[in-house]
C-alpha positions as a printed NumPy array, in Angstrom:
array([[  0.   ,   0.   ,   0.   ],
       [  2.85 ,   2.394,   0.79 ],
       [  4.047,   2.153,  -2.817],
       [  0.596,   3.18 ,  -4.084],
       [  0.62 ,   6.248,  -1.854],
       [  4.191,   7.066,  -2.884],
       [  3.135,   6.831,  -6.541],
       [  0.32 ,   9.302,  -5.803],
       [  2.745,  11.678,  -4.063],
       [  5.097,  11.486,  -7.044],
       [  2.238,  12.216,  -9.463],
       [  1.033,  15.189,  -7.427],
       [  4.622,  16.487,  -7.243],
       [  4.794,  16.476, -11.06 ],
       [  1.452,  18.294, -11.271],
       [  2.584,  20.81 ,  -8.645],
       [  5.795,  21.573, -10.517],
       [  3.854,  22.023, -13.754],
       [  1.425,  24.366, -12.015],
       [  4.298,  26.378, -10.525],
       [  5.878,  26.786, -13.968],
       [  2.623,  27.923, -15.594],
       [  2.158,  31.668, -15.017],
       [ -1.527,  31.377, -15.949],
       [ -2.34 ,  28.67 , -13.398],
       [ -4.941,  29.879, -10.9  ],
       [ -3.275,  30.709,  -7.559],
       [ -6.218,  29.356,  -5.524],
       [ -5.934,  26.048,  -7.325],
       [ -2.172,  26.09 ,  -6.796],
       [ -2.691,  26.267,  -3.051],
       [ -5.109,  23.307,  -3.297],
       [ -2.54 ,  21.253,  -5.207],
       [  0.064,  22.151,  -2.563],
       [ -2.335,  21.157,   0.228],
       [ -3.085,  17.811,  -1.416],
       [  0.609,  17.151,  -1.977],
       [  1.402,  17.817,   1.685],
       [ -1.502,  15.643,   2.856],
       [ -0.624,  12.661,   0.678],
       [  3.056,  12.96 ,   1.571],
       [  2.215,  13.016,   5.288],
       [  0.112,   9.86 ,   4.892],
       [  2.759,   8.082,   2.8  ],
       [  5.431,   8.912,   5.377],
       [  3.429,   7.209,   8.15 ],
       [  2.917,   3.934,   6.277],
       [  5.297,   1.051,   6.815],
       [  7.194,  -0.435,   3.91 ],
       [  5.34 ,  -2.977,   1.812],
       [  6.408,  -6.488,   2.754],
       [  5.341,  -9.795,   1.366],
       [  6.232, -12.903,   3.265],
       [  5.223, -16.51 ,   3.359],
       [  6.124, -19.539,   5.415],
       [  7.351, -22.808,   3.979],
       [  6.811, -25.959,   5.985],
       [  9.799, -28.06 ,   4.981],
       [  8.478, -31.111,   6.843],
       [  5.464, -31.241,   4.489],
       [  7.751, -30.941,   1.482],
       [  9.944, -33.786,   2.684],
       [  6.904, -35.979,   3.496],
       [  5.55 , -35.429,  -0.025],
       [  8.861, -36.179,  -1.736],
       [  8.827, -39.318,  -3.872],
       [ 12.342, -40.217,  -5.058],
       [ 10.956, -42.595,  -7.698],
       [  8.839, -39.925,  -9.4  ],
       [ 11.891, -38.544, -11.278],
       [ 10.501, -35.226, -12.52 ],
       [ 12.841, -32.274, -12.349],
       [ 12.313, -28.549, -12.699],
       [ 13.005, -27.361, -16.227],
       [ 12.018, -30.614, -17.913],
       [  9.839, -30.397, -21.057],
       [  6.104, -30.238, -20.371],
       [  3.688, -32.033, -22.707],
       [  0.676, -29.798, -23.378],
       [ -0.881, -32.068, -26.004],
       [ -0.002, -29.319, -28.483],
       [  3.711, -29.9  , -28.675],
       [  6.428, -29.366, -26.143],
       [  6.922, -26.417, -23.79 ],
       [ 10.652, -25.767, -23.845],
       [ 12.622, -23.063, -22.045],
       [ 15.771, -22.024, -23.878],
       [ 18.567, -19.962, -22.368],
       [ 20.976, -18.159, -24.642]])
């Protein structure tokens, strides 16, 4: 979520700079843009960094391991329409 708010702050900053550079931009609207920029920045600064985590239960992985199955990551996959092949070059 923090990244979404930071993106909004960055977009408002661009709009604010454009408004500052335009001598014909309405001064009342300029103060509104400034107010919105400050508000969104204050909110973004209070949010914690976005984190994504997950837990892996290695015991379940080991229990489900079948050494006789003999399928390895990166092997061709039959899709009944030919072969799915990954090529590195």
